[in-house]
C-alpha positions, -999 to +999 in steps of 0.1 A: -059+171+251-024+175+264+003+192+241+018+163+223+054+159+229+084+166+197+091+138+177+128+125+177+150+129+144+156+099+127+183+095+101+171+082+067+185+043+058+170+033+027+181+033-009+156+043-039+177+021-063+173-016-073+199-039-086+191-052-121+213-079-140+228-065-170+216-079-206+239-102-216+254-116-189+248-154-195+238-181-169+273-194-172+287-165-153+289-174-116+261-149-099+292-127-078+308-118-114+278-112-133+272-077-148+248-057-129+232-020-131+217+001-106+185+022-115+164+046-095+129+027-092+111+055-100+131+057-133+125+020-143+097+023-164+096-010-176+093-024-142+073+004-122+048+029-135+037+060-114+017+085-126-004+114-104-027+142-118-047+166-101-078+167-121-101+198-115-087+206-078-064+232-073-038+212-055-026+178-058-026+164-023-017+128-035+017+112-025+037+084-031+069+068-023+088+035-036+121+021-015+140-008-008+146-014+031+167-037+049+145-056+073+155-086+098+141-120+084+145-152+106+168-178+086+171-215+102+206-229+098+214-262+113+187-264+137+196-225+151+175-196+141+193-162+132+183-128+118+193-118+082+189-084+069+170-086+042+160-066+009+123-052+013+106-034-015+078-014-005+055+009-025+033+033-008+000+059-023-011+085+004-042+103-004-041+139+016-069+157+028-071+192+046-038+202+025-008+182+019+015+185+053+007+149+063+009+133+031+044+148+025+056+138+056+046+104+053+062+105+017+096+113+035+094+095+065+071+066+067+095+042+047+125+051+069+108+048+101+096+014+092+135+005+088+149+024+117+123+004+143+145-009+166+123-039+180+097-039+208+096-052+241+063-053+256+074-018+278+078+003+247+048-008+231+029+001+262+044+033+264+032+044+231-002+035+236-001+052+272+006+084+254-022+082+231-043+073+262-030+103+286-024+127+254-053+121+231-080+107+252-111+092+243-112+061+217-076+056+231-086+046+268-101+015+254-073+007+232-051+008+264-073-009+281-066-039+256-029-034+252-016-068+265-039-086+241-031-064+214+006-069+218+000-106+221-017-109+187+006-086+171+039-104+184+056-127+156+049-165+162+068-192+155+062-197+121+065-162+111+100-152+099+093-115+097+081-090+125+060-067+099+026-069+117+043-056+151+072-033+134+040-016+112+015-010+141+036+007+162+056+023+134+025+040+120+014+049+155+046+069+162+045+083+129+013+095+136+016+108+171+049+126+158+032+141+128+002+156+153+029+172+177+035+201+147+002+199+127-032+197+138-049+200+106-043+178+080-048+142+074-038+111+047-049+079+039-022+052+030-018+019+017+018+001+013+031-029-003+059-049+015+075-077-005+107-098+000+119-128-014+113-159+006+149-171+001+167-151+025+202-155+011+192-147-021+198-110-027+191-109-066+161-123-069+135-095-068+095-099-062+095-097-104+123-123-109+114-157-127+113-186-105+113-163-072+088-170-041+078-138-024+059-129+007+036-094+004+021-078+032-005-048+027-007-023+053-040-005+048-054+030+066-083+044+048-098+041+016-068+042-007-065+007-024-043-023-035-053-046-063-034-073-077-042-091-115-038-130-115-026-149-140-058-154-155-065-116-162-087-114-132-088-085-104-081-093-064-085-063-038-061-071-016-073-046+011-105-037+029-109+004+028-117+019+065-153+039+055-185+047+073-203+020+052-181-008+065-194-033+091-161-040+109-156-002+110-191+003+124-187-022+150-154-006+160-164+026+167-202+022+175-190+009+204-171+041+215-193+072+199-224+075+178-206+101+150-221+081+119-240+105+095-248+109+058-242+140+039-261+158+013-250+135-015-261+102+008-224+097+013-217+078+048-198+101+071-182+098+105-178+131+122-180+146+088-148+124+077-152+101+047-127+079+062-125+059+094-085+053+098-062+078+091-027+094+098-032+130+113-068+145+117-060+157+152-093+170+159-106+134+155-083+110+168-100+109+201-131+101+183-112+067+169-098+084+134-071+059+140-038+054+123-038+017+134-031-008+101-049-036+088-025-058+079-031-087+051-002-112+041+000-134+005+024-155-010+035-146-043+055-157-074+065-191-091+033-211-093+055-247-096+079-235-063+048-225-044+029-259-056+060-277-046+059-258-008+019-265-006+016-224-001-011-220-026-038-217-003-020-183+009-020-170-027-044-141-036-077-159-043-058-192-037-050-191-076-016-207-070+009-181-081+022-163-114+006-133-108+013-104-131+009-073-114+001-050-087-019-017-088-019+010-060-045+036-065-060+067-047-098+070-043-096+093-068-091+065-094-115+037-075-143+060-071-146+060-109-132+027-120-136-008-108-109-030-099-115-052-131-116-020-155-084-009-138-067-044-147-083-046-178-070-013-188-034-020-180-032-053-201-051-039-229-023-011-229+005-034-230-013-057-256-022-030-283+007-005-278+034-027-259+027-006-227+053-002-199+040-001-168+048+034-168+025+039-199-004+018-181-003+041-151-006+072-171-032+054-195-051+047-161-053+081-146-060+098-183-090+072-185-103+083-155-099+120-164-119+114-193-146+097-179-154+126-158-131+119-125-128+152-103-105+142-077-069+141-073-060+106-092-025+085-085-017+051-099+014+030-096+018-002-116+042-029-101+054-053-126+055-089-112+070-120-125+045-130-149+039-095-166+023-102-199+011-137-194-025-131-189-047-144-213-062-125-243-097-113-228-111-081-218-136-082-195-149-046-194-139-033-229-177-026-234-180-008-201-152+014-208-162+023-241-193+032-226-179+051-201-158+071-221-188+080-246-204+095-215-176+114-202-171+130-239-209+138-243-210+153-208-179+177-214-196+187-251-225+197-228-203+215-204-188+233-232-214+243-256-245+242-228 
């Protein structure tokens, strides 16, 4: 393996603040003169909740980040297309392993690097894959052979108004490569959501604003997870985890290497790794532990506007919009609670205690702790436009109560023998 070349230094150009209309600024006031205030997104508990806990581990290797990026979105005017720099909300959860170096690196650099990506011509894209092929080799030889096909598949089509699929693929691989120039041990999984208002001329309407329709992209590397709660209170997993038990991942890697095994606990492993994709993990990069993101795309927001635009088939579960909230979690949560348990716990916390997204995020992690969770656990709860509009139904209340009883009994046994 060749010595990887050092990364370039990038200046951070994103913001951690979001602008809200001030209460009492009436609708009769023009948009330009409305009262507004800025608040740090991690200090807006009514709109975004975040909580992390190390459980019984010595260290917490989970990290998370929330930002507003400025990204180019295509806009048609008088029959001509032009790029408009548009606000894009992004939230990510990172689950580190082998130390926290990789998760820290992603927390501080991934979002800004996505924003600062200058666009790809075919030559720069091929150049990046060539670096992987020559400096790392192995699995990347096969990727390099298919480089033209990969680039063509990622290029924005005439119907796409953003370049995020190509932007994220190339940025993720470049960030991964740059991290490995200085670190050869730790790694991290990642789940990120990118949301922007489809009305590119509206800079005030956010993904949580009434009447707004937004594009949602989910970028996935590893086993962290994004879950959406629809207007019926039903959970929807918006990504597929990259695990040795995944048929798609088995097909991707079995063509190259026979590194699959089962550990003493009956868990599937790939080269002793629990995930088949991750940032970092240089020792396994040539075998196919890749940071290539899987990217899924949805439409969310106002159901009436979505129906009018005939976009209902692009909403999660084809429900048609008016979604309630998103949850990003590390596997320290999903290893112990189902997607529906997590959504029901958020809804019940709000219903019973008028809980904000912040309190809901805390309750999810505390619940996992109470039922015996022993891995770092992180939860981000993101309010969407129909927050609180779910039906008064708790599908998993009995299941959660039973788990809590078992967790208390186990703690008593551990305490008193």
